[in-house]
Structure formats: C-alpha cells, structure tokens
Residue, then its C-alpha position, 0 to 999 in steps of 0.5 A: x231308787x228309780x232315779x238310780x236305775x234311770x241314771x244307770x240306763x242313761x250312762x250305759x246307753x251313752x257308753x255302749x255306743x263308744x267302742x273305739x278303745x278296749x274296755x277298762x280292765x279290772x286292774x285298770x279300774x282301781x285308779x280310775x275308780x279313785x280318780x272318779x270318786x275324788x272328782x265326784x266327792x260329796x265330802x271334799x270342797x270345790x277347791x280340793x276337787x279343783x286342785x285334784x283335777x289340776x294335778x291330773x292335768x299335770x300328771x297325765x298331760x291332759x288337754x283342757x278338753x280331756x280335763x273337761x271330760x273327767x270333770x263332766x264324768x265326776x259331775x254326772x257321778x256326784x248325784x248318783x253318789x248322793x242318791x246311793x248315800x241317801x238310800x243306804x242311810x235309809x236302809x240302816x237308819x235306827x237298826x243295830x243289826x241288818x236283816x239279810x234283805x237289808x244287807x242284800x239291798x246294800x250290796x245291790x247299791x254297791x254293785x250299782x255304784x261300781x257299774x256306773x264307775x266302770x261305765x264312766x271310766x270307759x266313757x273317759x277312756x273313749x273320749x280322751x286321746x289314745x295317748x291320754x287313755x294309755x297314761x290313765x290306764x297305767x297307774x291301775x296296772x302298776x300300783x297293784x304289782x307294787x303293793x304285792x311286792x311290799 
C-alpha cells in the first residue's frame, strides 16, 4: 500500500504542474479510462496492447510522440494496477463475507485507481497537441449520449 501512495503523490505532482489545457471532464473520462485500462492491461498480451495502440494512432491521427505519451501513461499505470490487484486479493482471500472494514478498504483502492486514471488522462491531454486532445475528448462526450438514446 505504501507504494500506491507514493505513486499517487508522484503522478499528482507531475500532473499539477501541467495546466495548459482544461482538466478532463467527468463525461470525457469514460473513454480515456477505457483507453488507459486497455493500454495498461494486466490481462492482455503485448501484441493485443500494441494492436490497440496502433488503432488509437489511426483513429485519432496521433503522431509518434503522442502515441508514446499514451503508451508511457499505460506503462506507469500497469504497476499500480498490479499492486491494487494484489492488495484487493489479499483483502478478500479466504473470506466468504467481507467485513465493513474490508469493503471500505476495497472502496478506497477503487478510489485510488480512479484518481490515478484521472491524473494520467489529464497528463495525456496536456502532453498531446491541442487537436489530438480535442479528438481524444470526443468519444467520452458522444458515447454516453448515444447509450441514453437506445
């Protein structure tokens, strides 16, 4: 858990210095969260992740440097996800029913993960060109509206 806290502090300190663009809005985080979790997946092989990253380049017209920013964010998220997975497994190991303290600890781990994802999403949006940032924001705005109509 100590490593997770240090990682959060590191990521938040890096991101706090970057304010050239507006922060990611709650509706925009949906797609960026999906993107980051795919790039940082503990369950997908390197070929699948590379294929996903290549698709992002084509879909959003990203430069090599912009693609590297997303890849780097995923690489920094991956050990955090591994640590959080290990911590959550330790909390539930051998238990048929979780205590309120265990449930609160799991909720805290989830909140930590989500905050790190928001910080990395902001880092990505502040590190790519304004045009790429705009294109990366769009799916999060469109998708929820489409899902509500169906």
